All heavy atoms as a GROMACS GRO file, in nm:
protein
  592
    1GLY      N    1  -3.051  -1.598  -2.559
    1GLY     CA    2  -2.942  -1.537  -2.487
    1GLY      C    3  -2.810  -1.576  -2.549
    1GLY      O    4  -2.801  -1.662  -2.638
    2GLY      N    5  -2.708  -1.512  -2.500
    2GLY     CA    6  -2.574  -1.536  -2.554
    2GLY      C    7  -2.506  -1.656  -2.485
    2GLY      O    8  -2.558  -1.709  -2.384
    3VAL      N    9  -2.400  -1.699  -2.548
    3VAL     CA   10  -2.327  -1.810  -2.492
    3VAL      C   11  -2.221  -1.755  -2.390
    3VAL      O   12  -2.150  -1.661  -2.421
    3VAL     CB   13  -2.253  -1.889  -2.606
    3VAL    CG1   14  -2.170  -2.002  -2.551
    3VAL    CG2   15  -2.352  -1.939  -2.704
    4SER      N   16  -2.223  -1.811  -2.274
    4SER     CA   17  -2.123  -1.766  -2.173
    4SER      C   18  -2.005  -1.859  -2.176
    4SER      O   19  -2.015  -1.978  -2.194
    4SER     CB   20  -2.187  -1.754  -2.035
    4SER     OG   21  -2.226  -1.885  -1.992
    5THR      N   22  -1.885  -1.800  -2.153
    5THR     CA   23  -1.766  -1.881  -2.143
    5THR      C   24  -1.722  -1.890  -2.000
    5THR      O   25  -1.740  -1.797  -1.921
    5THR     CB   26  -1.654  -1.818  -2.228
    5THR    OG1   27  -1.629  -1.685  -2.177
    5THR    CG2   28  -1.693  -1.807  -2.373
    6PRO      N   29  -1.665  -2.001  -1.964
    6PRO     CA   30  -1.618  -2.015  -1.822
    6PRO      C   31  -1.501  -1.919  -1.798
    6PRO      O   32  -1.428  -1.886  -1.891
    6PRO     CB   33  -1.573  -2.162  -1.812
    6PRO     CG   34  -1.553  -2.207  -1.953
    6PRO     CD   35  -1.638  -2.123  -2.042
    7PRO      N   36  -1.484  -1.878  -1.673
    7PRO     CA   37  -1.374  -1.786  -1.641
    7PRO      C   38  -1.240  -1.857  -1.661
    7PRO      O   39  -1.224  -1.974  -1.644
    7PRO     CB   40  -1.398  -1.752  -1.495
    7PRO     CG   41  -1.485  -1.855  -1.441
    7PRO     CD   42  -1.564  -1.911  -1.556
    8SER      N   43  -1.141  -1.774  -1.693
    8SER     CA   44  -1.005  -1.830  -1.712
    8SER      C   45  -0.940  -1.850  -1.578
    8SER      O   46  -0.991  -1.804  -1.473
    8SER     CB   47  -0.920  -1.729  -1.791
    8SER     OG   48  -0.900  -1.612  -1.716
    9ILE      N   49  -0.828  -1.923  -1.578
    9ILE     CA   50  -0.759  -1.947  -1.451
    9ILE      C   51  -0.717  -1.818  -1.386
    9ILE      O   52  -0.730  -1.800  -1.264
    9ILE     CB   53  -0.635  -2.038  -1.475
    9ILE    CG1   54  -0.680  -2.178  -1.524
    9ILE    CG2   55  -0.550  -2.053  -1.354
    9ILE    CD1   56  -0.756  -2.258  -1.428
   10SER      N   57  -0.665  -1.722  -1.465
   10SER     CA   58  -0.620  -1.596  -1.409
   10SER      C   59  -0.740  -1.516  -1.348
   10SER      O   60  -0.725  -1.451  -1.243
   10SER     CB   61  -0.549  -1.513  -1.510
   10SER     OG   62  -0.630  -1.478  -1.617
   11GLN      N   63  -0.855  -1.523  -1.408
   11GLN     CA   64  -0.973  -1.459  -1.355
   11GLN      C   65  -1.018  -1.529  -1.224
   11GLN      O   66  -1.053  -1.459  -1.125
   11GLN     CB   67  -1.088  -1.465  -1.455
   11GLN     CG   68  -1.071  -1.372  -1.574
   11GLN     CD   69  -1.179  -1.394  -1.676
   11GLN    OE1   70  -1.221  -1.504  -1.705
   11GLN    NE2   71  -1.221  -1.285  -1.737
   12LEU      N   72  -1.007  -1.656  -1.218
   12LEU     CA   73  -1.043  -1.732  -1.093
   12LEU      C   74  -0.945  -1.698  -0.982
   12LEU      O   75  -0.987  -1.678  -0.866
   12LEU     CB   76  -1.044  -1.882  -1.120
   12LEU     CG   77  -1.164  -1.934  -1.206
   12LEU    CD1   78  -1.142  -2.081  -1.237
   12LEU    CD2   79  -1.294  -1.910  -1.136
   13LEU      N   80  -0.816  -1.690  -1.015
   13LEU     CA   81  -0.716  -1.657  -0.911
   13LEU      C   82  -0.736  -1.515  -0.863
   13LEU      O   83  -0.721  -1.488  -0.742
   13LEU     CB   84  -0.574  -1.673  -0.969
   13LEU     CG   85  -0.532  -1.821  -0.990
   13LEU    CD1   86  -0.399  -1.826  -1.062
   13LEU    CD2   87  -0.529  -1.896  -0.860
   14LEU      N   88  -0.767  -1.420  -0.951
   14LEU     CA   89  -0.794  -1.285  -0.914
   14LEU      C   90  -0.914  -1.276  -0.822
   14LEU      O   91  -0.913  -1.205  -0.719
   14LEU     CB   92  -0.813  -1.194  -1.036
   14LEU     CG   93  -0.845  -1.048  -1.010
   14LEU    CD1   94  -0.732  -0.982  -0.932
   14LEU    CD2   95  -0.873  -0.976  -1.138
   15HIS      N   96  -1.014  -1.348  -0.858
   15HIS     CA   97  -1.136  -1.353  -0.772
   15HIS      C   98  -1.109  -1.412  -0.636
   15HIS      O   99  -1.152  -1.358  -0.532
   15HIS     CB  100  -1.251  -1.429  -0.840
   15HIS     CG  101  -1.374  -1.439  -0.757
   15HIS    ND1  102  -1.452  -1.332  -0.736
   15HIS    CD2  103  -1.426  -1.545  -0.689
   15HIS    CE1  104  -1.556  -1.368  -0.659
   15HIS    NE2  105  -1.540  -1.497  -0.630
   16ALA      N  106  -1.028  -1.518  -0.631
   16ALA     CA  107  -0.991  -1.582  -0.500
   16ALA      C  108  -0.915  -1.484  -0.415
   16ALA      O  109  -0.936  -1.474  -0.297
   16ALA     CB  110  -0.911  -1.709  -0.528
   17ARG      N  111  -0.818  -1.413  -0.476
   17ARG     CA  112  -0.739  -1.315  -0.400
   17ARG      C  113  -0.826  -1.200  -0.348
   17ARG      O  114  -0.817  -1.158  -0.237
   17ARG     CB  115  -0.628  -1.258  -0.485
   17ARG     CG  116  -0.532  -1.169  -0.405
   17ARG     CD  117  -0.436  -1.096  -0.492
   17ARG     NE  118  -0.513  -0.988  -0.562
   17ARG     CZ  119  -0.466  -0.908  -0.647
   17ARG    NH1  120  -0.338  -0.921  -0.683
   17ARG    NH2  121  -0.536  -0.812  -0.704
   18THR      N  122  -0.914  -1.152  -0.435
   18THR     CA  123  -1.003  -1.044  -0.396
   18THR      C  124  -1.096  -1.082  -0.281
   18THR      O  125  -1.122  -1.002  -0.193
   18THR     CB  126  -1.089  -0.997  -0.519
   18THR    OG1  127  -1.001  -0.962  -0.623
   18THR    CG2  128  -1.175  -0.880  -0.484
   19ALA      N  129  -1.136  -1.209  -0.277
   19ALA     CA  130  -1.224  -1.254  -0.171
   19ALA      C  131  -1.145  -1.288  -0.045
   19ALA      O  132  -1.191  -1.271   0.069
   19ALA     CB  133  -1.306  -1.373  -0.215
   20ALA      N  134  -1.021  -1.334  -0.058
   20ALA     CA  135  -0.945  -1.384   0.054
   20ALA      C  136  -0.878  -1.276   0.138
   20ALA      O  137  -0.875  -1.282   0.262
   20ALA     CB  138  -0.836  -1.480   0.008
   21VAL      N  139  -0.830  -1.171   0.071
   21VAL     CA  140  -0.757  -1.065   0.147
   21VAL      C  141  -0.843  -0.997   0.254
   21VAL      O  142  -0.799  -0.987   0.366
   21VAL     CB  143  -0.695  -0.960   0.047
   21VAL    CG1  144  -0.643  -0.841   0.123
   21VAL    CG2  145  -0.585  -1.026  -0.031
   22PRO      N  146  -0.970  -0.956   0.226
   22PRO     CA  147  -1.049  -0.898   0.333
   22PRO      C  148  -1.074  -1.002   0.447
   22PRO      O  149  -1.079  -0.962   0.564
   22PRO     CB  150  -1.179  -0.858   0.266
   22PRO     CG  151  -1.147  -0.847   0.122
   22PRO     CD  152  -1.036  -0.945   0.096
   23MET      N  153  -1.088  -1.125   0.413
   23MET     CA  154  -1.113  -1.225   0.520
   23MET      C  155  -0.992  -1.244   0.607
   23MET      O  156  -1.006  -1.254   0.729
   23MET     CB  157  -1.149  -1.360   0.454
   23MET     CG  158  -1.280  -1.363   0.380
   23MET     SD  159  -1.414  -1.332   0.494
   23MET     CE  160  -1.545  -1.315   0.382
   24VAL      N  161  -0.871  -1.240   0.552
   24VAL     CA  162  -0.752  -1.251   0.634
   24VAL      C  163  -0.735  -1.130   0.722
   24VAL      O  164  -0.708  -1.139   0.843
   24VAL     CB  165  -0.630  -1.272   0.541
   24VAL    CG1  166  -0.499  -1.264   0.621
   24VAL    CG2  167  -0.635  -1.409   0.475
   25GLY      N  168  -0.756  -1.013   0.663
   25GLY     CA  169  -0.750  -0.884   0.743
   25GLY      C  170  -0.855  -0.886   0.856
   25GLY      O  171  -0.822  -0.849   0.967
   26PHE      N  172  -0.976  -0.930   0.824
   26PHE     CA  173  -1.076  -0.935   0.927
   26PHE      C  174  -1.041  -1.037   1.034
   26PHE      O  175  -1.066  -1.012   1.152
   26PHE     CB  176  -1.214  -0.971   0.860
   26PHE     CG  177  -1.322  -0.987   0.960
   26PHE    CD1  178  -1.385  -0.873   1.015
   26PHE    CD2  179  -1.362  -1.114   1.004
   26PHE    CE1  180  -1.484  -0.887   1.106
   26PHE    CE2  181  -1.464  -1.126   1.099
   26PHE     CZ  182  -1.524  -1.014   1.151
   27GLY      N  183  -0.984  -1.151   0.993
   27GLY     CA  184  -0.947  -1.254   1.092
   27GLY      C  185  -0.842  -1.201   1.186
   27GLY      O  186  -0.850  -1.229   1.308
   28PHE      N  187  -0.744  -1.129   1.138
   28PHE     CA  188  -0.640  -1.073   1.228
   28PHE      C  189  -0.706  -0.975   1.322
   28PHE      O  190  -0.682  -0.977   1.444
   28PHE     CB  191  -0.530  -0.998   1.144
   28PHE     CG  192  -0.423  -1.091   1.100
   28PHE    CD1  193  -0.411  -1.121   0.965
   28PHE    CD2  194  -0.333  -1.144   1.190
   28PHE    CE1  195  -0.310  -1.208   0.921
   28PHE    CE2  196  -0.231  -1.230   1.146
   28PHE     CZ  197  -0.223  -1.262   1.011
   29MET      N  198  -0.786  -0.883   1.272
   29MET     CA  199  -0.851  -0.784   1.357
   29MET      C  200  -0.941  -0.852   1.462
   29MET      O  201  -0.933  -0.818   1.579
   29MET     CB  202  -0.938  -0.688   1.271
   29MET     CG  203  -1.004  -0.579   1.349
   29MET     SD  204  -1.124  -0.487   1.260
   29MET     CE  205  -1.261  -0.604   1.257
   30ASP      N  206  -1.014  -0.951   1.419
   30ASP     CA  207  -1.107  -1.020   1.510
   30ASP      C  208  -1.034  -1.088   1.618
   30ASP      O  209  -1.067  -1.074   1.738
   30ASP     CB  210  -1.190  -1.120   1.429
   30ASP     CG  211  -1.294  -1.191   1.510
   30ASP    OD1  212  -1.380  -1.124   1.567
   30ASP    OD2  213  -1.290  -1.316   1.517
   31ASN      N  214  -0.928  -1.160   1.587
   31ASN     CA  215  -0.853  -1.233   1.692
   31ASN      C  216  -0.774  -1.143   1.784
   31ASN      O  217  -0.766  -1.168   1.906
   31ASN     CB  218  -0.758  -1.334   1.626
   31ASN     CG  219  -0.833  -1.452   1.577
   31ASN    OD1  220  -0.914  -1.510   1.646
   31ASN    ND2  221  -0.812  -1.490   1.451
   32ILE      N  222  -0.719  -1.030   1.732
   32ILE     CA  223  -0.646  -0.940   1.820
   32ILE      C  224  -0.743  -0.877   1.921
   32ILE      O  225  -0.710  -0.865   2.038
   32ILE     CB  226  -0.575  -0.830   1.733
   32ILE    CG1  227  -0.458  -0.892   1.662
   32ILE    CG2  228  -0.532  -0.715   1.820
   32ILE    CD1  229  -0.395  -0.802   1.557
   33ILE      N  230  -0.859  -0.835   1.874
   33ILE     CA  231  -0.956  -0.775   1.963
   33ILE      C  232  -1.004  -0.876   2.068
   33ILE      O  233  -1.012  -0.848   2.189
   33ILE     CB  234  -1.076  -0.716   1.884
   33ILE    CG1  235  -1.032  -0.596   1.805
   33ILE    CG2  236  -1.191  -0.678   1.979
   33ILE    CD1  237  -1.135  -0.544   1.707
   34MET      N  238  -1.028  -1.000   2.025
   34MET     CA  239  -1.074  -1.102   2.115
   34MET      C  240  -0.970  -1.129   2.222
   34MET      O  241  -1.004  -1.138   2.344
   34MET     CB  242  -1.107  -1.232   2.042
   34MET     CG  243  -1.153  -1.345   2.132
   34MET     SD  244  -1.200  -1.494   2.042
   34MET     CE  245  -1.051  -1.530   1.949
   35ILE      N  246  -0.844  -1.144   2.186
   35ILE     CA  247  -0.737  -1.174   2.283
   35ILE      C  248  -0.717  -1.056   2.379
   35ILE      O  249  -0.710  -1.074   2.500
   35ILE     CB  250  -0.608  -1.208   2.209
   35ILE    CG1  251  -0.625  -1.345   2.140
   35ILE    CG2  252  -0.489  -1.211   2.305
   35ILE    CD1  253  -0.514  -1.376   2.039
   36GLN      N  254  -0.712  -0.935   2.326
   36GLN     CA  255  -0.689  -0.821   2.410
   36GLN      C  256  -0.805  -0.793   2.503
   36GLN      O  257  -0.784  -0.765   2.622
   36GLN     CB  258  -0.659  -0.692   2.324
   36GLN     CG  259  -0.531  -0.703   2.241
   36GLN     CD  260  -0.410  -0.718   2.329
   36GLN    OE1  261  -0.396  -0.651   2.433
   36GLN    NE2  262  -0.320  -0.802   2.288
   37ALA      N  263  -0.926  -0.801   2.449
   37ALA     CA  264  -1.046  -0.777   2.534
   37ALA      C  265  -1.057  -0.884   2.640
   37ALA      O  266  -1.089  -0.854   2.755
   37ALA     CB  267  -1.168  -0.769   2.447
   38GLY      N  268  -1.037  -1.009   2.605
   38GLY     CA  269  -1.048  -1.118   2.698
   38GLY      C  270  -0.942  -1.107   2.809
   38GLY      O  271  -0.973  -1.132   2.926
   39GLU      N  272  -0.821  -1.071   2.773
   39GLU     CA  273  -0.716  -1.051   2.870
   39GLU      C  274  -0.748  -0.934   2.968
   39GLU      O  275  -0.735  -0.947   3.087
   39GLU     CB  276  -0.582  -1.023   2.804
   39GLU     CG  277  -0.469  -1.002   2.898
   39GLU     CD  278  -0.432  -1.120   2.980
   39GLU    OE1  279  -0.458  -1.237   2.937
   39GLU    OE2  280  -0.381  -1.100   3.094
   40TYR      N  281  -0.795  -0.825   2.911
   40TYR     CA  282  -0.834  -0.710   2.995
   40TYR      C  283  -0.947  -0.745   3.090
   40TYR      O  284  -0.944  -0.711   3.204
   40TYR     CB  285  -0.869  -0.592   2.907
   40TYR     CG  286  -0.906  -0.467   2.986
   40TYR    CD1  287  -0.803  -0.392   3.045
   40TYR    CD2  288  -1.036  -0.430   3.002
   40TYR    CE1  289  -0.837  -0.281   3.124
   40TYR    CE2  290  -1.069  -0.320   3.079
   40TYR     CZ  291  -0.968  -0.244   3.138
   40TYR     OH  292  -1.000  -0.136   3.212
   41ILE      N  293  -1.051  -0.810   3.037
   41ILE     CA  294  -1.167  -0.850   3.117
   41ILE      C  295  -1.121  -0.944   3.225
   41ILE      O  296  -1.165  -0.935   3.340
   41ILE     CB  297  -1.277  -0.908   3.030
   41ILE    CG1  298  -1.338  -0.800   2.942
   41ILE    CG2  299  -1.386  -0.973   3.114
   41ILE    CD1  300  -1.425  -0.850   2.828
   42ASP      N  301  -1.038  -1.038   3.191
   42ASP     CA  302  -0.988  -1.137   3.291
   42ASP      C  303  -0.911  -1.069   3.401
   42ASP      O  304  -0.925  -1.103   3.518
   42ASP     CB  305  -0.901  -1.241   3.223
   42ASP     CG  306  -0.864  -1.360   3.309
   42ASP    OD1  307  -0.956  -1.398   3.393
   42ASP    OD2  308  -0.760  -1.417   3.294
   43SER      N  309  -0.824  -0.975   3.369
   43SER     CA  310  -0.741  -0.911   3.469
   43SER      C  311  -0.815  -0.802   3.548
   43SER      O  312  -0.765  -0.759   3.653
   43SER     CB  313  -0.614  -0.853   3.406
   43SER     OG  314  -0.648  -0.748   3.315
   44THR      N  315  -0.930  -0.754   3.503
   44THR     CA  316  -1.001  -0.651   3.577
   44THR      C  317  -1.134  -0.705   3.636
   44THR      O  318  -1.141  -0.733   3.754
   44THR     CB  319  -1.030  -0.530   3.487
   44THR    OG1  320  -1.102  -0.570   3.372
   44THR    CG2  321  -0.905  -0.458   3.451
   45LEU      N  322  -1.235  -0.727   3.551
   45LEU     CA  323  -1.364  -0.781   3.598
   45LEU      C  324  -1.349  -0.920   3.653
   45LEU      O  325  -1.412  -0.955   3.753
   45LEU     CB  326  -1.464  -0.782   3.484
   45LEU     CG  327  -1.527  -0.647   3.442
   45LEU    CD1  328  -1.616  -0.663   3.322
   45LEU    CD2  329  -1.601  -0.584   3.558
   46GLY      N  330  -1.264  -1.000   3.588
   46GLY     CA  331  -1.247  -1.137   3.636
   46GLY      C  332  -1.194  -1.143   3.779
   46GLY      O  333  -1.243  -1.220   3.861
   47VAL      N  334  -1.098  -1.058   3.808
   47VAL     CA  335  -1.041  -1.050   3.942
   47VAL      C  336  -1.144  -0.990   4.039
   47VAL      O  337  -1.168  -1.042   4.148
   47VAL     CB  338  -0.911  -0.966   3.943
   47VAL    CG1  339  -0.865  -0.943   4.085
   47VAL    CG2  340  -0.804  -1.037   3.859
   48ALA      N  341  -1.207  -0.881   4.001
   48ALA     CA  342  -1.301  -0.809   4.088
   48ALA      C  343  -1.423  -0.894   4.119
   48ALA      O  344  -1.475  -0.888   4.233
   48ALA     CB  345  -1.339  -0.673   4.025
   49LEU      N  346  -1.475  -0.964   4.021
   49LEU     CA  347  -1.601  -1.039   4.037
   49LEU      C  348  -1.581  -1.191   4.051
   49LEU      O  349  -1.677  -1.262   4.066
   49LEU     CB  350  -1.694  -1.012   3.919
   49LEU     CG  351  -1.729  -0.865   3.895
   49LEU    CD1  352  -1.816  -0.850   3.771
   49LEU    CD2  353  -1.802  -0.809   4.016
   50GLY      N  354  -1.457  -1.233   4.047
   50GLY     CA  355  -1.426  -1.377   4.062
   50GLY      C  356  -1.476  -1.460   3.942
   50GLY      O  357  -1.519  -1.572   3.955
   51LEU      N  358  -1.461  -1.400   3.820
   51LEU     CA  359  -1.504  -1.472   3.702
   51LEU      C  360  -1.394  -1.571   3.658
   51LEU      O  361  -1.277  -1.545   3.677
   51LEU     CB  362  -1.529  -1.376   3.584
   51LEU     CG  363  -1.634  -1.267   3.606
   51LEU    CD1  364  -1.636  -1.170   3.487
   51LEU    CD2  365  -1.769  -1.326   3.629
   52THR      N  366  -1.431  -1.680   3.596
   52THR     CA  367  -1.336  -1.772   3.543
   52THR      C  368  -1.273  -1.716   3.416
   52THR      O  369  -1.325  -1.625   3.353
   52THR     CB  370  -1.400  -1.909   3.509
   52THR    OG1  371  -1.495  -1.889   3.404
   52THR    CG2  372  -1.469  -1.968   3.631
   53THR      N  373  -1.157  -1.772   3.383
   53THR     CA  374  -1.085  -1.725   3.260
   53THR      C  375  -1.175  -1.754   3.137
   53THR      O  376  -1.178  -1.677   3.043
   53THR     CB  377  -0.953  -1.794   3.252
   53THR    OG1  378  -0.877  -1.761   3.366
   53THR    CG2  379  -0.874  -1.748   3.126
   54LEU      N  380  -1.239  -1.871   3.138
   54LEU     CA  381  -1.327  -1.903   3.025
   54LEU      C  382  -1.443  -1.802   3.008
   54LEU      O  383  -1.478  -1.765   2.895
   54LEU     CB  384  -1.382  -2.043   3.040
   54LEU     CG  385  -1.455  -2.102   2.922
   54LEU    CD1  386  -1.364  -2.102   2.798
   54LEU    CD2  387  -1.498  -2.244   2.950
   55THR      N  388  -1.496  -1.755   3.119
   55THR     CA  389  -1.604  -1.655   3.111
   55THR      C  390  -1.547  -1.523   3.053
   55THR      O  391  -1.608  -1.460   2.974
   55THR     CB  392  -1.664  -1.626   3.252
   55THR    OG1  393  -1.716  -1.749   3.302
   55THR    CG2  394  -1.770  -1.524   3.241
   56ALA      N  395  -1.428  -1.483   3.097
   56ALA     CA  396  -1.364  -1.364   3.046
   56ALA      C  397  -1.340  -1.381   2.898
   56ALA      O  398  -1.353  -1.282   2.816
   56ALA     CB  399  -1.236  -1.334   3.122
   57ALA      N  400  -1.295  -1.499   2.855
   57ALA     CA  401  -1.271  -1.523   2.710
   57ALA      C  402  -1.398  -1.511   2.632
   57ALA      O  403  -1.401  -1.456   2.524
   57ALA     CB  404  -1.209  -1.660   2.694
   58ALA      N  405  -1.508  -1.563   2.689
   58ALA     CA  406  -1.639  -1.553   2.618
   58ALA      C  407  -1.683  -1.409   2.608
   58ALA      O  408  -1.731  -1.366   2.502
   58ALA     CB  409  -1.743  -1.633   2.693
   59MET      N  410  -1.658  -1.325   2.710
   59MET     CA  411  -1.692  -1.187   2.707
   59MET      C  412  -1.602  -1.115   2.603
   59MET      O  413  -1.649  -1.028   2.534
   59MET     CB  414  -1.678  -1.122   2.843
   59MET     CG  415  -1.783  -1.179   2.941
   59MET     SD  416  -1.751  -1.126   3.112
   59MET     CE  417  -1.830  -0.969   3.108
   60GLY      N  418  -1.478  -1.153   2.594
   60GLY     CA  419  -1.387  -1.101   2.494
   60GLY      C  420  -1.434  -1.132   2.353
   60GLY      O  421  -1.424  -1.052   2.258
   61ASN      N  422  -1.487  -1.253   2.339
   61ASN     CA  423  -1.543  -1.295   2.207
   61ASN      C  424  -1.663  -1.213   2.170
   61ASN      O  425  -1.682  -1.177   2.052
   61ASN     CB  426  -1.575  -1.443   2.209
   61ASN     CG  427  -1.603  -1.500   2.075
   61ASN    OD1  428  -1.539  -1.460   1.977
   61ASN    ND2  429  -1.695  -1.590   2.065
   62VAL      N  430  -1.747  -1.179   2.265
   62VAL     CA  431  -1.866  -1.094   2.240
   62VAL      C  432  -1.820  -0.957   2.192
   62VAL      O  433  -1.872  -0.901   2.094
   62VAL     CB  434  -1.954  -1.083   2.366
   62VAL    CG1  435  -2.062  -0.973   2.346
   62VAL    CG2  436  -2.017  -1.215   2.397
   63CYS      N  437  -1.715  -0.901   2.258
   63CYS     CA  438  -1.657  -0.774   2.213
   63CYS      C  439  -1.604  -0.785   2.071
   63CYS      O  440  -1.626  -0.694   1.990
   63CYS     CB  441  -1.546  -0.732   2.309
   63CYS     SG  442  -1.599  -0.687   2.473
   64SER      N  443  -1.537  -0.893   2.044
   64SER     CA  444  -1.478  -0.911   1.911
   64SER      C  445  -1.585  -0.923   1.804
   64SER      O  446  -1.573  -0.866   1.698
   64SER     CB  447  -1.391  -1.038   1.912
   64SER     OG  448  -1.340  -1.064   1.790
   65ASP      N  449  -1.687  -1.001   1.833
   65ASP     CA  450  -1.799  -1.017   1.741
   65ASP      C  451  -1.866  -0.883   1.711
   65ASP      O  452  -1.902  -0.852   1.599
   65ASP     CB  453  -1.903  -1.118   1.789
   65ASP     CG  454  -1.847  -1.264   1.784
   65ASP    OD1  455  -1.741  -1.284   1.717
   65ASP    OD2  456  -1.903  -1.352   1.848
   66SER      N  457  -1.891  -0.806   1.816
   66SER     CA  458  -1.952  -0.674   1.800
   66SER      C  459  -1.864  -0.584   1.718
   66SER      O  460  -1.914  -0.509   1.629
   66SER     CB  461  -1.977  -0.612   1.939
   66SER     OG  462  -2.058  -0.689   2.018
   67SER      N  463  -1.736  -0.585   1.740
   67SER     CA  464  -1.642  -0.507   1.659
   67SER      C  465  -1.646  -0.550   1.513
   67SER      O  466  -1.635  -0.470   1.423
   67SER     CB  467  -1.500  -0.521   1.717
   67SER     OG  468  -1.496  -0.470   1.844
   68GLY      N  469  -1.654  -0.680   1.491
   68GLY     CA  470  -1.663  -0.731   1.354
   68GLY      C  471  -1.781  -0.679   1.280
   68GLY      O  472  -1.772  -0.641   1.162
   69VAL      N  473  -1.894  -0.670   1.348
   69VAL     CA  474  -2.016  -0.619   1.283
   69VAL      C  475  -1.997  -0.471   1.252
   69VAL      O  476  -2.033  -0.422   1.147
   69VAL     CB  477  -2.140  -0.637   1.378
   69VAL    CG1  478  -2.258  -0.562   1.323
   69VAL    CG2  479  -2.172  -0.788   1.386
   70LEU      N  480  -1.937  -0.398   1.350
   70LEU     CA  481  -1.916  -0.256   1.331
   70LEU      C  482  -1.811  -0.219   1.229
   70LEU      O  483  -1.826  -0.121   1.155
   70LEU     CB  484  -1.882  -0.188   1.465
   70LEU     CG  485  -1.993  -0.191   1.569
   70LEU    CD1  486  -1.938  -0.145   1.705
   70LEU    CD2  487  -2.111  -0.107   1.527
   71PHE      N  488  -1.701  -0.294   1.224
   71PHE     CA  489  -1.584  -0.258   1.143
   71PHE      C  490  -1.560  -0.344   1.021
   71PHE      O  491  -1.462  -0.325   0.953
   71PHE     CB  492  -1.455  -0.253   1.230
   71PHE     CG  493  -1.466  -0.160   1.346
   71PHE    CD1  494  -1.463  -0.201   1.476
   71PHE    CD2  495  -1.483  -0.022   1.321
   71PHE    CE1  496  -1.473  -0.113   1.580
   71PHE    CE2  497  -1.491   0.067   1.425
   71PHE     CZ  498  -1.486   0.025   1.556
   72GLY      N  499  -1.643  -0.443   0.998
   72GLY     CA  500  -1.624  -0.530   0.882
   72GLY      C  501  -1.618  -0.454   0.748
   72GLY      O  502  -1.536  -0.484   0.662
   73GLY      N  503  -1.703  -0.354   0.731
   73GLY     CA  504  -1.705  -0.276   0.612
   73GLY      C  505  -1.578  -0.194   0.594
   73GLY      O  506  -1.534  -0.172   0.481
   74ILE      N  507  -1.521  -0.152   0.707
   74ILE     CA  508  -1.398  -0.071   0.701
   74ILE      C  509  -1.283  -0.157   0.646
   74ILE      O  510  -1.204  -0.107   0.564
   74ILE     CB  511  -1.365  -0.016   0.840
   74ILE    CG1  512  -1.469   0.089   0.876
   74ILE    CG2  513  -1.225   0.049   0.842
   74ILE    CD1  514  -1.460   0.142   1.014
   75VAL      N  515  -1.275  -0.282   0.689
   75VAL     CA  516  -1.171  -0.371   0.639
   75VAL      C  517  -1.188  -0.390   0.488
   75VAL      O  518  -1.088  -0.384   0.414
   75VAL     CB  519  -1.170  -0.505   0.712
   75VAL    CG1  520  -1.075  -0.606   0.651
   75VAL    CG2  521  -1.137  -0.485   0.860
   76GLU      N  522  -1.306  -0.414   0.444
   76GLU     CA  523  -1.332  -0.437   0.302
   76GLU      C  524  -1.297  -0.312   0.218
   76GLU      O  525  -1.232  -0.318   0.113
   76GLU     CB  526  -1.475  -0.476   0.280
   76GLU     CG  527  -1.501  -0.622   0.311
   76GLU     CD  528  -1.636  -0.669   0.262
   76GLU    OE1  529  -1.678  -0.622   0.153
   76GLU    OE2  530  -1.698  -0.747   0.333
   77SER      N  531  -1.339  -0.191   0.266
   77SER     CA  532  -1.309  -0.071   0.190
   77SER      C  533  -1.162  -0.040   0.189
   77SER      O  534  -1.108   0.008   0.092
   77SER     CB  535  -1.388   0.051   0.233
   77SER     OG  536  -1.424   0.048   0.364
   78ALA      N  537  -1.090  -0.074   0.298
   78ALA     CA  538  -0.946  -0.049   0.300
   78ALA      C  539  -0.875  -0.139   0.199
   78ALA      O  540  -0.784  -0.093   0.129
   78ALA     CB  541  -0.891  -0.078   0.441
   79THR      N  542  -0.919  -0.264   0.186
   79THR     CA  543  -0.856  -0.352   0.087
   79THR      C  544  -0.886  -0.305  -0.055
   79THR      O  545  -0.802  -0.316  -0.142
   79THR     CB  546  -0.898  -0.499   0.108
   79THR    OG1  547  -1.041  -0.507   0.100
   79THR    CG2  548  -0.847  -0.556   0.238
   80GLU      N  549  -1.005  -0.250  -0.073
   80GLU     CA  550  -1.039  -0.200  -0.207
   80GLU      C  551  -0.956  -0.080  -0.241
   80GLU      O  552  -0.907  -0.066  -0.354
   80GLU     CB  553  -1.190  -0.165  -0.216
   80GLU     CG  554  -1.276  -0.287  -0.219
   80GLU     CD  555  -1.426  -0.247  -0.215
   80GLU    OE1  556  -1.459  -0.129  -0.227
   80GLU    OE2  557  -1.508  -0.339  -0.200
   81ARG      N  558  -0.940   0.010  -0.144
   81ARG     CA  559  -0.858   0.135  -0.171
   81ARG      C  560  -0.715   0.099  -0.196
   81ARG      O  561  -0.645   0.169  -0.273
   81ARG     CB  562  -0.866   0.228  -0.050
   81ARG     CG  563  -0.987   0.320  -0.057
   81ARG     CD  564  -0.973   0.431   0.043
   81ARG     NE  565  -0.954   0.379   0.180
   81ARG     CZ  566  -1.045   0.378   0.272
   81ARG    NH1  567  -1.163   0.428   0.247
   81ARG    NH2  568  -1.022   0.329   0.388
   82LEU      N  569  -0.663  -0.006  -0.133
   82LEU     CA  570  -0.524  -0.048  -0.152
   82LEU      C  571  -0.508  -0.138  -0.276
   82LEU      O  572  -0.398  -0.189  -0.303
   82LEU     CB  573  -0.476  -0.120  -0.025
   82LEU     CG  574  -0.466  -0.038   0.098
   82LEU    CD1  575  -0.436  -0.126   0.220
   82LEU    CD2  576  -0.362   0.072   0.088
   83ASN      N  577  -0.615  -0.162  -0.346
   83ASN     CA  578  -0.615  -0.250  -0.463
   83ASN      C  579  -0.568  -0.391  -0.429
   83ASN      O  580  -0.489  -0.452  -0.507
   83ASN     CB  581  -0.532  -0.192  -0.574
   83ASN     CG  582  -0.610  -0.105  -0.666
   83ASN    OD1  583  -0.736  -0.108  -0.663
   83ASN    ND2  584  -0.545  -0.021  -0.743
   84LEU      N  585  -0.608  -0.441  -0.320
   84LEU     CA  586  -0.570  -0.576  -0.280
   84LEU      C  587  -0.681  -0.666  -0.319
   84LEU      O  588  -0.744  -0.738  -0.306
   84LEU     CB  589  -0.543  -0.589  -0.130
   84LEU     CG  590  -0.429  -0.499  -0.081
   84LEU    CD1  591  -0.416  -0.511   0.070
   84LEU    CD2  592  -0.297  -0.546  -0.140
   0.00000   0.00000   0.00000
């Protein structure tokens, strides 16, 4: 086989940026959905059923996790299309 050379600093930085941008975008999306869903659940189901705020937050987290599974690929393809 051939001799491989280690990646340059600029290649490593490019790889780090390429990997980090989708994660940051996903993190924003995930947290916004979790906060909004938890707040909505707390103010509607929480009041109607007497749920605790922590229970509503957990239900918001389930919504956020489900959204992450459904929309994770969309965030990645958006960053690729934007050349980020």
